[in-house]
N, C-alpha and C positions, 0 to 999 in steps of 0.2 A: 666376380662379387664385391671384391676389396675398391675397386675402382667406385662402384655404387654407394659402396659405405661411405667412404669420403667426400663423394660429393653430399650425400644425405648429411653426413658433418658438418659441413661447410655449411651447406641451407642453413640449418638448427641455429646455427652460431653467429651466423650476420644477422637471421631473426632476432635472436635474443640480442644482438646490441644496437640494431638499426630500428628494429619495428616495435616502438615504445608498449604500445597497448599490450602484445603478446608478453614484453621483461614483465607491464605492469603484472598484468591477470599472473604469471608465473610465479612471483614472490610476492604479490601482496594479499593470496590469500591463505586463513590463518587455515593451521589443519586441527581435521576432525579431531574430537579426543575421540580413542579406539582405546579400551573396550567403552563404547558407548554408555556412560554413566548409568548404573541401576534406576527406572522410573517407575514407580509402584501405581497403580492408581488410588486415587484418595489418601494418598500419603503428602505428606509438607516438603514440599521441596528447598536445595539448597540455594535459591533466588534471596537475595536482598532488598526488601519492601519497605515503606515508612511502618513505622513503630504502629500496630494494632492489624497489620494487614500479613496475610499469608500464602501462596500458592501451591494450590496440589496440581496433579497429574489427572485432566479430565478425558483425556483418549490420547491413545500413543499408536493407532494402527489407519492412521492420517496420512501418509505421504505427501510432499509437497503441500502442507496445508497452506492455502492463501487467504481468501475470504472466505467470514462467518457471519452468519446472518442467522435471523429466524423466521421458522415458518408464521401462518395467519395463527397453528394450534398452538406456540410455541418450542415448537422441534428444531436445534440445532442444524441447520445445513452448511458444509465446508466443501470448497472448490479444489481439486488436485490436478492442477494443468499438465504436470508431466505424466499423470495417468490416463487422462483424457476423459476425468469424474466428478459430477456430483456425490455429494454422499449425507445422509443422515445421518445423526447422532444423537437418537434418542437417551432420554434419562427418565425412565419409565415410572423406576420407585423414587424420584426423586433426592436421591442421596448424592446428592454431585459429581457423578460418577458418569459417563458413558456406559451404555447399555452395549456397546458396537457400532462397528460402520456399517450404514447399511445403504448399497446402493442405489440412488437416486435414477442418474445417469451416465451413462459412458460412450466410449467411442468416439467423446467430440473432439474437437480442434485447440488444445491451449484451453480449457476453460480457467476463464476469471473471475471477472463481474458477476456476483447475484444480486436481483432486487424483485423484489414483490410490489402489486399493484392488484389493488381490490377493488368493485365496482362501487364505488359512490353509494348506487342504489340496492345493492345488493352484494353485503359484504362476503358473505359463500362464495361470491363466482371471484376466484383469484389465477392471475397470470403469476407466474415464473419466470421472468428475466433472466437469460444466461447468455454474456459474453466470451465468444472462441474469438481467438486472431480474426480470423476474417468476417465474422459476422454477431451479429444479437439476432436472438431467438427467445421466440416467447413460447410457453407450455404453459396447456392447461391444469391446472395444481390443486388436486384434490388431498385435504391436510390428513383427514384421517386415516388414508390409508399407506398415504405420504408416498404419492402416485405423481408423476408427471409425461402429460400427454400433448399429441397433435400442436406438433414442432411446425411453428411457421419462422421465416426469416422475416425481420422485421426492419432491419438496417445491415448495407453490405457495409463492411472495412476494409480500408489497403491492409495487406500482410505483407510478411516480408522485412528482411532489413534488421535493425535493433530494435530492442522493445515490444517483443511480444503481448504482454498483457494490456488486455481491455477492459476498462471499472465499468462499471453502473451506479449510480446513484439516483432514488427517487426522488423528483427537485419538490422543492417543503408545497407548491402549489396542487400536488400531487396528481398534476395532468401532463407533467414532462418527464421523461427520461435522460437523465445525461449518461455521455458515453466519452469515457476520457482514452485519448489514442496518443500513444507515447511517439518520441522521433524514432523515423529508421535509424539515424546517425547519430554520432557521440555529437558534431555541428557541423550544420550543413545547410544553404539553401532550399529549401524540399520543392519537390517538383509535386505534392498532392497534399493542398491545403489542407487537408483532413489529419494529417500527420503533426505531432504537439500541438494539439489543440484538444475541443471539449467539443461537441456536438451534442443537440438537444433533439431528442424525439418525440410530436407529439403525439399522445396514445388513443386518444378517440378517432382523431382525425388522420393519422399515420405517416405525418411528416418530421422531416428531417432537417434543421437548418443547424448554422453554427452555432456555437453559444462565448467562448471565449479563446483566443488563440494566442501564441507564443509560449505557451506551457511547454518544455522540453518533455517532462513526463511525470504526468501526476497522476500517479497510482490509486488513491484515495483520497473522498472527499465526505464531509460530513453538515451539518447543520447546523449552524450556531442558536443553542437554544430560549436565548431571548432574543437576540435578532433576525432572526431567519436569516441571515447572511450565509451563503454558501463558500465552505471554507478548502481549501486545501494544498498537501504537502505537493513540493514539487522536487525534482534531483535536479542539479546541476552540472557542468557539461567535466570531462575529465580532462588530463593533460598540461593544465595552470600548473600544477604543481602540488603539494601537501595541500595547503588553505585557502585556496580559488578552485572556482568560485564557488559562495553561500550557497548551500541546499535552501531551498524558503519554505515557509506558511505564508502562503497568499489568503486574502478574501477575493472569492471569483464571483466579477459582475458581470453579469450579461454583456455583451459587446467589447468587454473588457482585453486589451492587448498586453501582454506580459511579457513583451521583449522579446525572447531565444528568437533567433540565435545571436543577434547583434547585444546585447543586455543582460546584465543579470541584477539579484540581489537589489540595492537601490539606487535605481537605473543606472547601475556602472556600463561601459562603454567595455565592451568585449573588443581590446583594439588588436589581440590575437588572432582574431576571424574577420573580423571589421577592419582592413584595411583602410578603406575610402578616408578622403579626407575632408572635413564636415566645416564649417564657418563655428560650432556652435555642436555640443555633443548630442547626439539624436536620439540619444536613449531619455533625454530630460524635454522632449518633444511631449505636445498635448496628445491624455490618451493611453500613454505608455504607463504603465501600474508597477509600483514598486512593491516590494513583497512585503508583508506583514511584519514579520519575524526573518530573521538571517539566523539559517543552522550552520553549525561547525560543516567543512567542505567537506562530503564523501560518507557522511551518517548515511548516506540512503535513507532517507524518512519514510515511511511508508503508513501506515495506520494510524488515523486520528479519530479521536471522541471528545467528547466533553463530559465534564463531569457531572453528573446530575445532582439534585438537591437531598433528595431521597434517601437514608440513610449510610449519606458520606460526611466526612470532616465539613463543616461549614467554612473553612479555609481554604478547600478544597472543592468548591463549586463554581461553576462554570469555568474552570482551567483545563485546558488543553492537555491530552494525552496521546503523545508520538510514537512510533515506536520507528527505533531508528537499527536499521536492519542491518547494518556492520559497513565498512568498507573493504574495499578488494587491493587498492593501488593506492596505499599511503603508505609512507615508510613508518609509520607508527598508526597500528589499527586504532579506528574510531567507531563510537555508534557500539553496537552489539546491547544493547540497552532501550528498557523504555525513559521517556522524559517528560518530565509534568512543566506546561510553559505554566504560570498562574499570570491568569487575566482577571480583570474585573466583570459583572454583569453584561457591560455593553461591549468586551472583546479588547479593551486597552490595557498593554500589558501592564502587570502592578509586580513585578518582582523577576527576579533573576529566574535561567531556568534550573531544576535542581530533576535530580535523579529520582526514579520512582523507581524503576526496576532492573536489578545488575547482579550479573553473578553467569552470562552465558558465554564468559570466557574461564575457565581454568586456569588453577595456580601454576598451569605450563604454559599458559599460552594458546592452548589448545578451545577450539570451539565445541560447547556443549549444543549451541541451536542456536538460531537467527528469528527474532522475532517480526510477524508480517503486519496481521491486522489485528485491531481490538473491537470488543465487543462492551460497551459498557453498561450498568444496568443498574438499578437501582437497589439500596440494600449496600452498596458497598462491593458491589460483584463486578469484576472485569474477565473477561476471554482474552486469550492472546494464542492467534497458533504461532506453529514455529515453522519452516519449511525447510530446516538442516535435520530440524530431528523428527519431523514425522508427527506430532502434538499437537495438544491443545492442552494450554493451562489455564486453570479456573484460580482464579486472586479473590480472595474475601475479605471481609473484615472478622477480625480475631475477637474485637471487644463490642460489649452494645451502644450503638449510636444515643 
């Protein structure tokens, strides 16, 4: 037994010294605050927000809360990948607090992306699309009774490796469903061209085609309210140090090539991975698309929304709100907040990024939670999912617009 223990100890030490990802993983994750801070539904929470805004707890019974959407009847739905569930969070009396989680679907394989499509000629005939790790399925959805039935697999997806989340967004044309699939690795040449890409599924004719490539892990997408362009957050590779490469905010165009695995940010060549010799920078070749905005490395940008006009301060209109999930492998942690990226009506940068919601790390350096998805609505309201605390927060304006 002593011999076995010694061998095990040596293996652990060698792994910690030489296997950098394990070393980073063990040293980089901030401890979870214990006991967890008391969160009372409806009461103001101790997050820092711009003047005139406050955060309250909408729901605290949603473990691993990730994607959040409204169904056609206005009920909030949330995916719980680790639980294999999709739940509804009704608020029947409209008091800003969920009445409790109602299981809509269960027994799924890491469900993440959620999207609704309703027939143009029959708005009451709606389908709920759910993205699991290995497929996208459609369900007949009955809003009045919050019931999803008659499952049909519409897109088969690659599974295994890293990045198990699969995300969905209905294309602005209302006819296509975009499916984002992360890479299988930190950095590599993929054997399956569907990895590190976005696919499009044409709903009526049920056809699947590539939409954009070279996106390492675009977990959330959103449509710009003025230009109609599709934007997405993307997470850069690891193991290039604390400050490289940047994470990205991209404008995602059909047929676009976004550089991964050999390019990042503003068309910077990743010579650590791609050691081939070129006459000129391969990332400057035609059709390689640079990032719109570089985000500090390892921030892990996830949820993305654009601020609507109605009920919001005018100086925030059209700005992007991005949830920085937070670093796990940086010597000084970064992220763990929601950031506002000032933009003009056409999506051009109009100022320096500003913190919008902070306080996910307490004064002891412990994590209270990690923001994931955002749902911005008229009236100055934003819903935020938190997969570390298993909660949904409701940010609202405290002053009259």
